[in-house]
N, C-alpha and C positions, 0 to 999 in steps of 0.2 A: 664416390660411392656413398658417402655419408648423406649427401643431398638426396639420393634415391631412397635410402632406407628411412630417412627422417621425413621425407615427403609424405603427407597424409594421404594414403589411399585406403579407404575402408576395405577390410578384408571381405572375401566372398561369404556366402551364407554358411560355409563350413568353418569359418574363422581360422583357416590355415595361414601359416606364415607367408609374408610377402615373398615373391619369387627371388627378390634380391638377397634374402638371407641364405638360402641354399647356395646361390651363386657365390656369395662372399665366402662361405665356409668351404666350398670347393677350391676357391682360389687359395685360401689359407692352407688347405690340405696339400695342394701342389707346392706351395712355398715350403712347407715343412718337409716334404719329400726331397726337395732340392737342397735342403740344408740338413740332411740326415746326419752329417758329422758334427752338428752343433751339440753343445752340452744341454742337459735337461733344463737348466736355468735359462739358457738362451731361447730354447723352444717355448718355455712358459712365458717368457717376456714377449715373444712374437705373438703367442696366443692371446695374451692379455692386451697387447696393443690393438688387436682386432676385436676381441670380444667385449671389452669394457665399453668402448663407444657404441658398439652394436647393441648391447643390452640397454644402454642409456637411450638410444634412439627408439628401441622397441618400447620402452616405458613411455616415452613421449607420445608415440603413436597410439598405444593402447589407452593412455589417459584421455584421449579424445573420444573414445567409444563409451557408450552407455554400459551400465552394469546389467547383466552379467557378461556381456560380450567382451568387456575389457579383460576380465579375469581369464576367460577361456582363451582369448587370443594371446594374452601374455603367457599363459601356461603352454600353449602350443609352440610359440616361438622359443621360449626358454628350454623346453624339452628338446626341440630340434638342435639347439646348441649343445645341450647336455649330452645327448646321444652322440653327436659328433665328437665331443671331447673324450668320451669313453674309449675311443679308438687309440688315444695317445696316453702313454704312461706319464705318471707324475702330474696329472691335472686334477687330482682329487680336491685340492683346495678350491679351485675355480668351480669345479663341478658341484661340490657341496654347497657353495654359495648359491648357485643356480637352483639346486634342488630345494634349498631352504626357501627361496623366493616362490618356487612352485607350490610348496607345502603351504606357505602363507596364503597364496591366492586360493588354493583348494579349500582351506579352512574358511576363508572369507566367503567363497561361493557357497559352501555347504551351509554356513550360517544364514546367509541371505535367503537361500532356497527353503531352509527350515522355517525361518520367520515368515516367509510368504505362505508356506503351507499351513502353518499354525493360524495365521490370520484368515486364510481362505476357508479353513474348516471351522473357524470360530471356537477353537479350543485353547485359547490363551490362558484360561483358568487352569487347565491341566498342566500347561507349561509352567505356570507359577508354582503349582504344587511340586512338580518335579525339580525345578531349579532352586526353589527355596527350602525344600524339604520341610514343609509345614507339618507340625506334629498334631495340630488340632484335627478334630473329626472332619472328614471331607465335606460333610453337609454344612459345616460352618463357613466354608470357603465360598466367596461370591461366585455364582454361576454353577455351583456344584449341588445345589439343593435339588430335591426330587423333581419339582415341577420344571426347573431349567433343563435337567437331564432328559426328561420325557420329551420336551420340545425339541431338544437337540436330536434325540433318537429318531423322531418321526420326520425331521426336516430333510430337505434335499441334501444338506451337508452330510447327513449320516450316510447317504448312499455313496457319496464320494469317499467317506471314511471307510466304508465297508469294502469298496473296490480297492482302495489303497492297502487295506489290511490283507486282502487276498493276494495282491501283488507282492507284498512283503513276505508272505508265507512261501511263495514260489522262488523268491530271491535267495532264500537261504537253503 
């Protein structure tokens, strides 16, 4: 089973987990049902024996993808495992580790997308002001002088900014 999970097969366009992952989790569920009389520690050991190498293999496969596909695929796979583990008591430690990895990927993805958007809109100077909390007058910041702002406002980038601003109003 490890060879199948670890074999690099690019995910489809929706970046869903490999079919092997749900199959392996179903097998684990069946094993846990058959061992219903085991202690929680034994059940967690069995879960760990399956999920630890599975997560390792998922990481290997996702690392071969370009960004942001890597993060999305990894989040999808880890979420599948996390949702599966939510069915079982006493798996909070394993689940919290998976959720932590998912949060890390989501933070990375949002940072990458924000950086891309800032670059595409040509508003890096605004990002500098917000991130560094510059106390100087805005007109003294490079790119924030009146002539630069006028150019920005009439450029095609402004139209994109205006559209995004409208979208953000409806998102809240």
